[in-house]
C-alpha angles and dihedrals in degrees: 000000000000092000091054091052091051091050092052091050091051093048091047090051092049091049093049091047091050092051092048090049093051096048097042120035112350097050094050091048092053092044091048090048091052092049091052091050090048092049093048091046091048094050093049092050092050091048092053092050092049092049093050091049092050092050091049092051091048091052091050092050090048091051091049091051091049091050091048092050091048092050091050091050091048091049092050091047091050091051091050092049090048092052092048094050100036119111129197132202121232129185111220119192142149123050098008127113097240117026118200147092115307133192113223140162117287092244095048123128134217092267090058095054091045088056089049088054091056096264133275125320123236089258093054120116101218090185090059094072136049103239093184094061115119115241130236128203113273095017122147116220112201117188111203123217124240088252092055092048091049091052094045094050123194099304094083115098090218091063090059089069092246104104120031091183093063101041110132091349092135128044106222094201098063103009089245117162117232104230091200095063108017119119123235090260092052092049090051088062088071116097111266095007112124129175093278094054092043090055091049091052093049092045092051095051092047092051096043104038095257134296120305093193134008089246087068085080088079089064087073114094110251097025111104135174094268093055092042091055090058095058106025093098091054100051137067141170 
């Protein structure tokens, strides 16, 4: 009986000690351990997600840059192809064998379109025009004759090989304006010629290969004999 009582006391003591151990040191240690594991696990998981997101963004940026580079290359290639295939129209008149409108390459020069027009005539003043000048779409190339150059003298800018549009446009002996080469502004210096008439004159000469004689002006609608008589002494071809 006594031994049973002692055994119960020992078991009770062990039970109480176990309860105290659980609620004091051992439980906290385990809980703390679990928290540490949880924290470590959580941090690792977050780090992996952030890394994957960063890699994905980098790949997207790289793809955007590649697309942008490809578009630029395609655009440049398209521009080059357009330049290679583009044609321009040039009106050639004056002292050439075959006056008219010619289609040439976009990078062509005056010498090229003169060749297309059959070359210069015997009367042409080759020194009166800059044959190395690059052409532009819609340009009119007028080749002056030796006679025109002789009349114009050396005071005319066009004879200095700088401006093919103005070559022999003004006769220095009588201040006459050459209606085949004069600009709109020069034509408007004539008495009674406003902007509208100047445009009509330029349009006619471009469409008809220039004026053969000053009387051809009266072939233009709106220009009659009375008006022609006012300016005939101030114009030439």
